[in-house]
N, C-alpha and C positions, 0 to 999 in steps of 0.2 A: 733902111726906109722902109719897107711893102706892110712891116712890124707898126709901121706909124701911122700911114697908113691905113693899115687895119683898124685900129687903139683909135683913128678919128674915127673911122665909119661908127664904127659904135660908137662913140661918142657922139652925133652927131645925132643917131637911129634911136638912141637914149634916154638921154643924159640932157643933149639940145629942149626939147618937149615937156623935160620930168621943172625946166629952175621955174614956169609955173610952181611953186610948191605946194599951191593950196588950191592947183582945180581942180582935184577930185576930191577934197574934203572934207564933205559938210556939213561937220560939226558930228556923224553921226559911230556909231561902234565899232561900223565895217570902214568904213573912212582914215585916212589918214597923210598925212602934208610929205608928200614928197621927199625923199635922204638918200646921201650920197651913197648910204646899202642896199637901198635897192632902183639906181640910176651907174654904179661905174661896171664896165663892161666884165669886172668877173661873176656879178647877177647878171648878162647872159650867155656864159657859157653855153651852149649847146642851144640852146630858145632861137636866139639872135644869128643872120648869118655871118657881121665882121665879128666876133665874139665869139663862133663855133669856129668862123676858119681860121681861127690866128691859135684857136688850141692846136689845129695841124701841122701848120708853113710854120708854126713859132722854132718848134722843129728845126724844120726842115734851114731853116733861117743860120738858126743852132751848130747848125754844120759846114755853110760857107768858111766863114774866114778860115781858118785854123785846122780844121779837118785831112783835106786834102793836098796838104805840102808836104806832112809825110812821103805818102807813098809817090808826091813828084820828084821831093831825095831821095827815095828809096833808091826810084826805076831809074835817074838817070847819073843816079849814084854821086850826090849829093854830100851826101850822108858824110862818107866818108869823109868828108871836109874838117866834119864838127868831133867823129871822133881822134881823128890824128893832132887838135885842137886841147881834149876837156871829156875825162872823161864820162863814156858810152853814159854811165847811167847816170850822169849830172846834164845826160844832154839826153835823154830820153822823159823824164822828172821835169823839167823845164820842161817838153814840148808837153806832157800831159797835165801838168797845172793849169801853165796858158793857156791846154784849151776848154780845159774846165772851168774857168774862168770866164771866160770868152764868151763861151754856148751857154750858161748862168746868167751873163752879164746881159745877152738880145736880145732872150727871152726875157729877164727882168724889166728891162728898164720900159719897153713898149705900152707892159702895163703897168707901171710909174707911173711914167709921165696920163696913162689914162685913168688914173685913181687920179693925180692934184689936178688937173682939170677939172675933175668930179666934183672933187669941193673946190677949188673957187669958184665955180652955180651955186652950189647944191649946198642944203646946208647937212652937217649929220648929225644927223637924230635919230637916237637909241632904238631897233627896231620892234616891236613891236607883231604883236601872231595874229594876224588879220588876214593871211591870206596874202595881202602886197607885196610877204617880204620870199625870202628861200624855206620855202620848210617844216616847221615844228619837229617835235618828233625828244623825247626820255633820252637824250643818245648826249651824250660825252662835246660834241661839239657842234649839235645844236644849243645848246645850255650857254657853250662858250657862245656863239656868234650872237641872243636875245640878252647875259648878260652884258657883255664885251666885247662889239663887235669889232670897235676898230685890235685886238687879239688876237680877234679870228681870220683878220684883213690879215694885219702882219705872216702869222703863219704862210696861208695863202702864198703872202710876199717870194720868200725864202723858202718856199719848193715849188714854184717858180723855175726859182735860180736852183737852184739843186737841180729840178727834173732840167732841164737846161745842159747846167750840169756833163748830172750822166747818163743825159745820151750821144751829145757832144764825144764823147769818148768814146765813148764806141768806133767810131770811124778807123781810131786810133787802131783800133785788134783789126777788124777789117785791115788795114790797111795792107799787111802781113801778107791774106789770104786772094788778093784782089791787087792785077796788074789794072782797072782801067780808073782815074784818081775819081770818075764820073761816079760809078760805083762806089766808090770807097767815101764817094759825101752823100750819096742817097743809105745808102746802114743806116743813121739812125732812123731813119724820117720808117723806113719798110721794116727797121724793129717796134719802136712808137706803132705804127699802128698794125703792125700782125699778135705783138705781146696786146691789144685791145683783140683784135679775130676771139685769139687763143682763153682768153677771158670770158667771154659773147657765148666760146660753142662748152668752154665746163661749164661755166654758168648755167645752162639749161642743159644739158647732158646728164652732171653731176651734181648741182646744188653748191657746188663751189661759189665761196664769196669773193665779192670780184678784184681782179689784178688789172685792170685797163685804167694803160694815164689817163689817158683819155677824160672819166670817168674824174678818176683821184687827185687829175691838176684844176680841175673846176667846179672855183667857191661855188658856183649854184649848186653841187648835186651836196649834200646833208650825208657823211658816214655813217653813219653803224658804225655800235664800241668797235664789234672784229676785228669792224674795214676796217680801223685805224693801225693795224699790222701793217698789213702791205704800205700803207698810205706811207709808211715811218721807216717799211722795210726793205720794199719796191728799191727806189734812184740806187740805197744801198747795196744792195746787192747788179744790181745792174756797172757800177762803176767800180764793187772788188772784181768783177770777174772779167769788166774789162782790162783792170789795172792789171791783173792776174793774166794774163793775157800777152798782152803787152809786152811786158815790159819779161817775164818769160820767153818767148822768140826775138822781145830786143835784146838776148844776153848773148845770146851769141847769131843775132843781126850783125852781119862784110855788107851788107846790099846788095840789090842782085844783079 
C-alpha cells in the first residue's frame, strides 16, 4: 500500500500536469509534446520527492512479508516442525525462492502500475534529444533509450524485480546472526543504504565507477558503458553471497 501511495503521488505530481501534452509545445525545435517517457516515475527518480522516496522505501517494503519469518521460526523452534516433515535443503530452497520472488514483485508492481497509469493518459511519443528527456550521450543505454525507449524501460522494469529479490534475501542470511526479527527485517535497507555510502566514498577517493544501487536502479540516470558491469553484476553478486551464507549456515541449522 505504501508503494502504491508513493507511485500515485509521483503520478499526480508529474504525469497529471503532462496530460495537456501540447502545453509546452510551440512548434520550435526546443519544444516537444509530453510523452510517457518523460512523465512516468522512472524519469523522475532522483528529482521528484515521491519518485525518489520510492527508491529507498521499496527495499524496506520488499523485506516485510517473509524476510523476518525465518528468524522467528528459528527463534521459537517452529522450524524443527518443517525439518521433521521435509528435507532441510528443500525447506531452505523454498524459503529462498519465495522470499526472492515476493521481494521482487513488491518492488516491481507499483512501478509497473505507475507506467500503466501514465500510458493510459499520455502517448508514448519517441524521445528526442532536446533537453526534455533524460540526458543524451554516446553510450549503449543512451542510444537504446532514444532508438527504442520501450526496450530501455523493459530492462529497468526487470531490474526493479531483480534488485527487490536480491536485497530481500539478504535478510535470510542475516537471520542466522540476529535473533531480533526487526533487525533482520531492516538488514536489506541497511545494506542498500550502506552500499550507496561506500560507493560514493570510493568514487570520490579512488575514482571508482559507481556501484550505488540507488543510481543503478534509477532509469533517470543514463549509465556510462563501464557502469553496465555493476548494473548487471551487483544484484547477482548480492544474491549469490546471500544464498551461500543462507544455505551453508542452514546445512547445520538445528534452530537456536
